[in-house]
N, C-alpha and C positions, 0 to 999 in steps of 0.2 A: 424437538429439542427444547428443554426448559431454559429460558433465558435469564441471565443475571442482570440484563439491561431491559427494563420494562418498556413495553409499547413498541418494540422493534419488530419489523417483518424479517424473520430469520430464514436462512436457506440451509441450515445445518442438516435438515432431513430432506433436502431436495434430491431429485433423482441424480444418479451419478452421471458424470460426463459421458460415459459410454452409452448410457441408455437414452441420452438426449440427442445423440447423433450417431451416424454410422461409425462403428468402432474403427473401421479402416481410416476414418478421418481424424482419429485421435492420435497425436504424437506424444512421446514421453521423453523428458530430459532428466538425466540422473546427475545430481550435484553432490560432490563430497565436500562438506563444510566442516568447520571446527566442531560443530555440535553433532555431526554424524551425517549420514547419507539421507538425502531427500529426493524423492522421485516426483517430478511435476508432470501432470497430464495437461496437455494444451492442444488446441486445434492444430492438426498437421498442416504443414506449409503455411504457417501463420503469416510470414512476410508476404507471401503471394496474396493472402486474403486482404492484407492491408493495401497493397498496391492495386488490387482489383476491387477496391472499395465499392460496396453496393452489391457484390455477388455472393457474399457469405451469409450465413444464418445468424447474424449478430442480434438482430431484432431490437436495435437501440436507435431508432429514428435517424438512420443514415450515418451515424458516427462510424469512422473506420475502427476496426477492432484492434486498437493498439494494445489492449490488455492481453491479447492472445499470444504474445511473444515474450519469452524470458529475455529481458533487456539487461545490458551490463550494469546499469545503475541499481537495479533491484538485486542483482547478485552481489555487488559490492556492499550495498546496505545490509544485506542478510549476513555477510561475513562479519561486518562490524557489530551487528546485533549479537552474533554468536559469541563474541568475546565479552559481553556484558553480563553481570549478575542481575537477572530479572525476576528472581523468585518473588512471587506475590505482587509484582509491579503491574499496574493497569496500563495497557498499551492500546492505542488506536492507530490503525493504518488508514490513510486516505489514498484513494485511487489504487486499491490493492492489486488489481489485475489477478494474476494467478496466485498471489498472496505469499510469495516466498519469504519476505521479511517477517510477516506474521507467523508463518510456520516455524521459523527459527526462534522467534520470541517465545512461542508456545513451548518449544523444546527447552528453552532456558527457564521455564517455570512461570512465565507471565500469564496474566488473564487478558486475552486479546479480543478486540472487536475489529474485524477487517471490513472496510467499506469500499464501495465503488458505485458509480451510477449505472453501470452496465450489468444487467441481470445475467448475461452470459458469463461475465467474469465471476460473479458470485456463485454460480453453479459450479464452475471449475474450482474456485477457492474452497468451497465446501467439500467437494470430492477430494481435493488434494489433502485436506486435513484428515479426512477419514482414512484415505489410502495410506497415509504415513502414521496412522495411529495417534494423531494429535487432536486436542480439543481447542477449537476457537469458535467464535461466533461471527457471523457475517450479516451485513445489512446494507440495503441500498441507501446511499447518501448523495444528495445533490448539494453542491456547495452553495447554491443560491437559496436553498431551503434545508439547512443542515441540522435539523432538529435532533436527529438520532445521534449525531456526534456531540452536540451541545448537551444532550440529556445526561451524558456520562461525565461531563466536565466537572472539575478539572482533571485531566489525564496526567499520569506520571510521565508518559513518553508518547509522542506523536511521531509516526513514521510516514514518509512519503518518498517515492522514487520516480523520477522522470515525470514530474507533474508540471514542469515549468516551460513546456513547449508551446502552449496555446495562449496567445496574448489575451484572447477574449475571456478566458476563465480566471486569469490571475487577480483581478480586483476582488472577486468573491473569496478567493483563497487568502489573499492578504488581509481581508477583513476577518476571516474565520480563525486563523492561526492563534492570534493573541487571546481569543476567547476560549481556547481549548486547554490552555495550560495555566496553572497557578504560579505562585512565586518560586516553587522548586521544580516544576516540570520542565521538560525539554522537548524541542522539535528537532528531528534529524531528517534533513532533506538531501537526497542523493540526486546529483545532476551531472549530465555529460557536457557541461560548459555551454549550454544552449544560450542563444543570444538574449532572451528575456531575463536570464537568471541574475545578471549583475544589477539591473534596476530593481528587480524584485527583492533581492537580498538587502539592497541599500534601504528600501522601504521598511524591511524588518528591523533595521537598526534603530528605528524610531521607538520601538518598544522593547527590544531585546539586544543582548550581546550575541554577535554572530562570529563563530570561529569555524575555520575550514580544516577538515581532516583528510589527509591524503589516503588513497586506497591502493590496492595492488595494481589497479588499472590507471595509467596516466590520463585516461580520458574521463575519469569519474572522480568527483570530490563529494564528500559528505559534509554538509553545512549544519552545524549544531547551533541552535538558537535557544537561549535561556533568557528569561525576563530580566531586564537590567534592574539593579538595586536602585531604590529611590535616591535622588541626589540629597546630599546633606546628612 
């Protein structure tokens, strides 16, 4: 795939999820969203893979395959994205996993780069885009060395769902977010009221205005962060 973002390692032409693993090990979830139907391929029995950490074929240095499960935060973020006019908007997703919000952004006409540090996630994200007839680009991004995300900055919209669960990764994310958006860009973070979220969002208020948007699920909120106007 020819990339609009120079220098990235892309997975748009990676083998499909089915060819990477036993087809019997691939599950599918069908979601009816405001933008239309999306079919997500994902490892079958994803929750079992998470709880049996280390037995799956994730291949990412022992990390549990959290990306392998469609989580409520990603579904609610995708629903919110589906109601936005994103024609021509440049969108970055961090920790994309199966890339549901990215897929919906692409349905809405955005130019999307979906990123994750897990190569297994990127293979499924690329497959899901092809399977649903959508175009997006995917690339590996480590928040401690986020050059691929910064190369395209400033982004119009940065998306992330369920990324506030790991205390150890949050300092890098807190440093990264304000570098990704300009004066008019926004960050949309979907979270299931996880314990680290309150302190993280309070830190975001040092550089941006944070507003919470309720979703159809009482367990999920989407926090919208926009750079605060200079004082005076």
